[in-house]
C-alpha positions in Angstrom: 32.2 -39.0 59.8 30.8 -36.2 62.0 34.3 -35.3 63.1 35.5 -34.9 59.5 32.4 -32.9 58.6 33.0 -30.5 61.5 36.7 -30.3 60.6 35.9 -29.6 57.0 33.4 -26.8 58.1 36.1 -25.4 60.4 38.7 -25.4 57.6 36.3 -23.7 55.2 35.3 -21.0 57.8 39.0 -20.4 58.8 39.9 -20.1 55.1 37.2 -17.6 54.5 38.4 -15.6 57.5 42.0 -15.6 56.4 40.9 -14.5 52.9 38.9 -11.7 54.3 41.8 -10.6 56.6 44.2 -10.7 53.6 41.7 -8.6 51.6 41.4 -6.1 54.5 45.2 -5.8 54.7 45.5 -5.3 51.0 42.8 -2.6 51.1 44.4 -0.8 54.0 47.8 -0.9 52.2 46.2 0.6 49.1 44.5 3.3 51.2 47.8 4.1 52.9 49.5 4.4 49.5 46.8 6.9 48.5 47.4 8.9 51.7 51.1 9.0 51.0 50.5 10.3 47.5 48.2 13.0 48.8 50.7 14.0 51.5 53.4 14.2 48.9 51.2 16.5 46.8 50.6 18.7 49.8 54.4 18.7 50.7 55.3 19.7 47.1 52.7 22.4 47.0 53.9 23.8 50.3 57.4 24.0 48.9 56.2 25.7 45.7 54.1 28.1 47.8 57.1 28.9 49.9 59.3 29.5 46.9 56.7 31.9 45.3 56.4 33.8 48.6 60.2 34.1 48.9 60.6 35.3 45.4 57.9 37.9 45.8 58.5 39.0 49.4 62.0 37.7 50.4 63.5 41.1 50.6 60.7 42.5 52.7 58.9 39.6 54.4 55.9 40.1 56.6 56.2 39.6 60.3 56.3 35.9 61.1 58.0 35.0 57.8 61.1 37.1 58.2 63.2 34.5 60.1 62.5 32.0 57.3 63.4 34.5 54.6 66.6 35.5 56.4 67.6 31.8 56.8 67.0 31.2 53.1 69.0 34.3 52.2 71.9 33.2 54.5 71.9 29.7 53.0 71.9 31.1 49.5 74.9 33.3 50.4 76.7 30.4 51.9 76.1 28.4 48.7 77.6 31.2 46.7 80.6 31.3 49.0 81.1 27.6 48.8 80.8 27.6 45.0 83.4 30.3 44.9 85.7 28.2 47.0 85.2 25.3 44.5 86.1 27.5 41.6 89.3 28.6 43.5 90.2 25.0 44.1 89.6 24.1 40.5 91.7 27.1 39.5 88.9 28.8 37.6 
């Protein structure tokens, strides 16, 4: 019977360890989801901050921001050109 008692104790101990590990994994996954949400908030706010800066200073950007503003301006111009091409193709 001693063998079965030790086996039972081992099974119980192992079960508790597995349960604790599963809880740890679930906790870590929840924390990583919270981190991802916070990173998404940061990313969206960076985008909005950049938009506000461009709208306010895009024509006369400060040094260090000028390359970004010119790239945005070029991309906007390219979009306008492409939209014009679409209108031509559609016959508008």
